[in-house]
N, C-alpha and C positions, 0 to 999 in steps of 0.2 A: 418737237419735230416741226419743220417749216412747211413750205408750200408742197402741194401734191402734184407730181408729174407722172404722166403715162409715157413710158419709154418704149418706142415701137421699132423693132429691127429684126430681120430674119437671121442675123448672126448672133449666136449664143455668146460668142466671145465679146462682141460689142455690148450686149446687154449686161454681161457680168462686170466688165471693167468700167464702163461708163456709169452703170448703176451704182457701183461701189464709190466712184468718185463723187457722184451727185449726193449720195448719202453723207459723205464726209463734208460736203458743202451745206449740210443741214436740210436737204430736201427728202421728202418721202417719195419713194419710187415704186411704181406699179409697172412691171415689165409686160410686154406683149410681143409675141414672136411673128405676128403678121397683122395685116390690116383688118381682117375679119375679127380676130381676137380683140383688137383695139375697139372696134365698133360695139362689140358685146360688152366690153368693160365700161364704155361710156353710158350704158343703160343701168349699170350697177353703182357707178361712182361718179363724183363730180370733180374732176381734176382741175387744178389751177392752170395747167399748160400741158401741151403734148409735144414731145420730141419725136418726129416722124421721119423714118427712112423713105427716100424717094423711090428707089427701085427694089421691089420685093414681090414675090408671088404670094397668093394668087391675085391680090388686088394691089396695084402699085400706089405709091404715095399720093400721086395726083388725084386718083379716083377717091381715095380716102379723104384727102383735103377738101375736094369739091363736095363730097357727101356731108362732111361735118359742117362746112360753111353754109350749105343749103338748108340745114335743119335749124329751125329757130331755137330749139332747146340747147343746141351745142355751138351755135355760130359765134358766140362771144368768146369761146375758149381760144387763147393764143396758141398758134401752132408754129413750131420752129422746125423747118425742114432740115434734114441731115442727109448728105450724099457724098459719094466719091466724084460725082458729076459736077464740075465747076463751070460748065458752059453757060454763057450769058443767057442763052435761050431757055435752058431749064430753070435758071434762077428767075427770069422774067415771068415764066408761066406760073411758077409757084406764088410769086408776089402778086401777080394779077388776080389769082384766085383767093387772095386774102391771107397768105402766110405772114406771120409776124416778122420772121427773119429766115435766113438760109445759112447753114453752117456746112463747111466742107470737111470731109474726112481726110486724114486723121484729125480729130478735134484738138484744138489748142485750148489748154486749160484756162488761160486768161480770157480768151474770146468767149468761151462757153459761160464763164462766170459773169462777164460784162453783159452779155445778152440777157441772161436770166435776171440779173439785178435790174436792168432797164425795164424788162418785161413786168416784173412784179412790184418794183419800188420807185421807179422814176417819177410816176405821177404824184407820189407823196414827197418827193425830194429826199428820200432816205436811201437811195441806192449807193452802194459802196463802189468807189472808183477802183480800188485795188483789191486784189486777192489777199486775204489774210489767213493766218493759221495759228494754232496754239504754239506758244514759244515760252517755255518755262525755264527761266535763267535768273541768276542773281547778278545784277550789273552795277557797275560804278557810274554814278551820275554827278555832274558838277553843276552847281548853281551859285553864281556870285562868288566863285572861288572856294566854296564849301563843298566837300565831298560827302556824298551819301550813297547808300546801297539800297536798291529796290529789286524786288522780284517782278518779273514780267508776266504778262498774261497772253498777249497776241502780238504778232509782228506782220507788217506788210512792207512793200517797197516804199510806201509813203509815210509810215510812222509806226509807233509802238504804244502799247498800253502798259503802264507801270502800276503795280498794286501798292497802295499806301493809304493809311487812315487819314493822313494829313496832306492832301495834294497841294501843290503850289497853285497860286492864282492863275486864271486864264491870262495868257499873254507872256508868262514867264519864259525866259530863254534858258535852255538846258544844254549841257554837253554830255553826250552819252558814249560810252565805249561798248560797242556790240561785240560779243564773243560768238562768232558764227561757228567755230569749231575749235579744236584743241590748239591750233596754231594761228588762226586768222582772227585778228582784232581790227574792227572797223570803227574809227572815231567819227561821230556824226553830231551835228547841231540840230536842235529842234525847238519848237515852241508849244507850250501847253495850250490846247484848243478846247478841252472838255475835262470836267472834273466830276467825280461822283463820291459822295461822302457816306460815312457809315450809317447815318440815319435815313438814307434813301434805300429803295428796294435793291438788294444786292444778290438776289437769287440767280439772275442771269449774268450779271457782271459785278465783280467785287469792287469795293471802294478803291479809287485810284485816279489816274489822270491819263488822258490820251495826248500823245506828243506827236506833232507833225514835223517830219524832217524838213530841213531847209538847206538849199544850196548843194545838194548831192551831185557829184559828177555823174555823167551819163553811164560810165562804166560801173560805178557803185550802185546806181539804180538797177542796172541790168543784173548785177550780181545778186542783189537782194531779191529781185523778182524771181530769179532762178532758184535761189535758196528757199524761198517761201513755197514755190512749187514742189521742191524736193521734200520739204516738211510734210506737205499735204499728200503727195502721191508718188514718192520715189519707188516704193515697193510695187505700185501698179505699173509704173513706167518700165521698171526692170523686168517684170514677169509676164508682160503681154506676149501671147503666142503670135498674134498679128498686131501690127501697130495701128491701134485705133485712137490712142490719145498721145499727144506730145506736148512738150513745154513750149 
């Protein structure tokens, strides 16, 4: 399990759906239904970040934000504010008090992903630019006029990971036919940018090669982005009683 996040909101619907989404993004979630509960949790656990609703009883998010940032033991925890309130004044107040960022409801999946990636991994240069999700398919791949078939592992709008014991060298150009559903086939070109061999640690990632897509039309990029979001959260998006997450 990845980084630990305290998720604070007085809406049980928000806690349920956003918590489920964050778990699928490989975060460990600790829910809190109000600011008082959040402060109690901070005495028991050491989260890597807090997602904090701005307007909620009995203590609003500004008071909780100020309290956390004034306490030397908790002041370094990144706090991402979340609210229906998109007014510049509210955003400015939160940022002036030390919030890491400010997200408006309903949350956009890619915006949430990008903020958390930047928060946790940008300082190491390992933050992922694109949302990616498990994508298990058998695809046709062409290299130098030769046809091969590989099973896939993950997919994003920016590239794909192909499983193989014998990956092509970095820099190799490939042509891939993506089968997104029973009727839609998308031909793409890409370049191998990373390889992993069988003799390396493969517990978290199997042997294979990461391929970066090249020259995709804007419409194809948007289609892949939407498709990956559906792989991750279509059931969440379809079943929300209140719209708290959107693509």
